[in-house]
C-alpha positions in Angstrom: 66.6 41.5 194.2 65.1 41.6 197.8 62.8 39.2 197.1 65.4 36.8 195.6 67.7 37.2 198.5 64.8 36.4 200.8 64.3 33.4 199.1 68.1 32.1 198.9 69.2 33.2 202.0 66.1 33.0 204.9 65.7 29.5 204.8 61.9 30.0 204.5 61.5 27.7 201.3 64.0 24.8 202.6 65.0 22.3 199.9 62.6 19.3 200.0 62.2 16.0 198.4 58.5 15.4 198.0 56.2 13.5 195.6 56.7 16.4 192.9 60.5 15.9 192.8 60.3 12.1 192.9 57.7 11.6 190.1 59.9 14.1 188.2 63.3 11.8 189.0 61.5 8.5 188.1 59.8 9.7 185.2 62.1 11.7 183.7 65.5 12.5 184.8 65.7 8.1 184.7 64.3 7.7 181.4 66.8 10.3 179.9 69.9 8.6 182.0 68.8 5.2 180.6 67.5 5.8 177.1 68.1 9.7 175.8 67.3 9.4 172.2 67.3 11.7 169.4 63.6 12.3 170.0 64.2 13.2 173.6 66.6 16.0 172.6 64.1 17.5 170.2 61.3 17.6 172.8 63.9 19.1 175.4 65.0 21.7 172.9 61.0 22.5 172.5 60.3 22.7 176.0 63.5 24.7 177.1 64.1 27.1 174.2 61.7 27.3 171.7 59.1 29.2 174.2 59.5 32.5 172.7 62.7 34.8 171.9 60.5 37.8 173.8 61.0 35.9 177.1 64.6 35.4 176.7 65.3 38.7 175.4 64.1 39.8 178.9 66.0 37.1 181.0 69.1 37.4 179.0 69.3 41.0 177.6 68.7 41.9 174.3 72.3 43.1 173.5 73.7 39.5 173.6 71.0 37.0 174.4 73.8 34.7 175.8 72.7 31.7 178.2 76.0 30.9 179.6 77.9 32.8 182.6 79.7 36.1 181.6 83.0 36.6 183.1 83.2 39.6 185.7 86.9 40.1 186.8 85.7 43.4 188.8 82.3 42.8 189.7 80.9 46.0 188.3 80.6 44.7 184.7 77.6 45.2 183.0 76.4 42.1 181.7 76.9 43.0 178.0 80.7 43.7 179.5 80.6 40.3 181.2 79.4 38.5 178.0 82.0 39.8 175.9 85.0 39.2 178.5 83.6 35.7 178.3 83.6 35.4 174.4 87.2 37.0 174.6 88.2 34.4 176.8 87.1 31.6 174.6 88.7 33.0 171.5 92.1 33.6 173.5 92.2 30.2 175.0 91.3 28.8 171.3 94.0 31.1 169.8 91.8 31.7 167.0 93.2 33.5 163.9 91.6 35.1 161.1 90.4 32.9 158.5 90.3 29.8 161.1 87.5 27.7 160.7 85.4 27.7 163.9 82.5 25.1 164.6 80.3 26.3 167.6 78.2 23.6 169.0 75.0 24.7 170.4 75.5 28.3 169.2 72.2 29.3 170.9 70.9 32.8 169.5 74.5 33.6 167.6 76.3 36.2 169.5 79.4 34.2 169.7 79.3 33.3 166.2 78.7 37.1 165.7 81.9 38.1 167.8 84.1 35.5 166.8 83.6 36.4 162.8 83.2 40.3 163.3 86.0 40.7 165.7 88.2 37.7 165.0 88.0 36.8 161.7 86.7 33.8 161.8 84.9 31.4 159.4 82.2 30.3 161.8 79.6 27.4 161.2 77.1 27.5 164.6 74.7 24.9 164.8 71.4 24.9 167.0 68.4 22.4 167.3 66.1 25.3 168.2 64.6 27.2 165.4 63.8 29.8 167.6 67.2 30.6 168.3 68.2 29.7 164.6 65.8 32.6 163.5 67.5 35.1 165.7 70.9 34.2 165.1 70.6 34.6 161.6 69.0 38.0 161.7 72.1 38.8 164.2 74.6 37.6 161.7 73.0 38.7 158.6 75.6 40.0 156.1 78.7 38.9 157.9 79.5 35.7 156.3 78.8 33.3 159.3 76.6 30.3 158.8 73.9 28.9 160.8 72.2 25.7 161.0 69.6 23.8 162.0 71.0 20.6 163.2 71.2 18.0 166.0 74.8 17.7 167.0 74.5 14.0 167.4 74.0 13.5 163.9 76.0 16.7 162.3 78.5 14.0 160.4 75.6 13.3 158.1 75.9 16.8 156.4 78.0 17.1 153.3 78.6 20.6 153.5 81.4 20.7 156.4 84.9 20.9 155.7 86.4 17.7 154.7 89.6 18.1 156.3 88.1 19.2 159.8 87.7 22.5 161.7 90.7 24.4 162.8 88.7 24.9 166.2 85.6 23.9 167.7 84.0 25.2 170.7 80.7 23.9 172.7 79.3 25.9 175.8 76.9 24.2 178.1 75.3 22.3 175.4 76.7 18.8 176.3 74.5 18.3 179.3 71.6 17.9 176.8 73.6 15.0 175.2 73.0 12.9 178.2 75.4 10.3 180.2 74.4 7.3 178.0 75.8 9.4 175.0 78.6 11.5 176.1 81.4 9.8 174.7 79.8 9.3 171.4 79.5 13.0 171.3 82.7 13.5 172.3 84.1 11.0 169.8 82.0 12.8 167.2 83.6 16.0 167.8 87.3 14.4 167.8 86.6 13.4 164.4 85.3 16.7 163.1 88.7 18.5 164.7 91.8 18.8 162.7 94.7 16.8 164.1 96.2 20.1 165.5 92.9 21.7 166.2 91.7 23.0 169.8 88.6 22.3 171.3 87.0 24.6 174.0 84.5 22.8 176.1 82.4 24.4 178.8 79.9 22.5 180.9 77.8 23.2 184.0 77.9 20.0 186.9 77.3 19.2 190.3 80.0 18.7 192.9 81.3 15.4 193.7 80.9 16.2 197.4 77.3 15.1 197.1 74.9 17.1 199.1 71.2 17.0 199.5 70.7 20.3 198.2 72.3 19.4 195.1 69.8 16.8 194.1 66.9 19.1 194.7 68.7 22.1 192.9 69.6 19.6 190.0 65.9 18.4 189.6 64.4 22.1 189.7 67.1 23.0 186.8 66.2 20.1 185.1 62.4 20.5 185.2 62.0 24.2 184.9 65.3 25.5 183.1 67.6 23.2 181.5 65.7 19.9 180.7 67.1 16.7 179.7 70.4 17.7 181.0 71.1 14.6 183.1 74.8 14.8 181.9 75.5 17.5 184.5 78.5 15.4 186.4 81.3 16.3 188.4 84.6 17.4 187.0 86.5 14.6 187.3 84.0 12.4 185.3 83.9 15.0 182.4 87.8 15.0 182.4 87.9 11.2 182.1 85.3 11.2 179.2 87.5 13.6 177.1 90.5 11.6 177.6 88.6 8.4 176.7 87.6 10.0 173.5 91.2 10.9 172.4 91.6 14.6 173.6 94.7 15.8 175.4 93.5 18.0 178.2 95.8 21.5 178.6 93.8 23.4 180.7 91.1 23.3 183.3 89.2 26.6 184.6 86.3 26.3 187.2 84.0 29.4 186.3 81.3 28.6 189.0 82.4 32.0 190.9 81.3 33.9 187.9 77.6 32.6 188.3 
């Protein structure tokens, strides 16, 4: 912890824009922004998530294995408590009821699937493009009735084993950044078609501030290269809201979760 504080606060390692960052910006980030094919998604998954569940177990904690932020209302919660708080918040916003169908797009290692199934009684289908996440999630949800699928979200409508009438609820937590700017609205329109007319969509994304600062660019490049590959759609809140409305959604609530991070 002391080392981390020293790195973040001492200014010994000030943000810089050198040849390495410029090369990544031109070679990787711009390519994803302009093209962003299904092959790009598969390559990003291998680089970002198929690098060993043992690594993520030590990073995220073995109890929950959740990559997105937990909720810390008091600030002294354990990681497991914070993640349960977050998933309970999602369930509350979705107004999930026993027996309702829920599609979790980008289900990760399956902990949200497990809690929504076992605590709230939902009939959950989780999809991921990571083989290692799928293996962990299936073991975690063994015997509880949840269904986890290896599936590219951009091609999910090709399946013939989804509810014909659509899902009651859909959630997607910090997966859409991987969809890319070029295909963002395509993804949201796909979600809209999969959702019942009276359904609810919980959508959580990570983005950069509209009040652009140089540090944001360097941070974004670092995240893209080392943590969140191919996430070129990490955009300001206003842009995301516009995309949702263009896809046919009516926004009911907006909540900034940044301080929990």
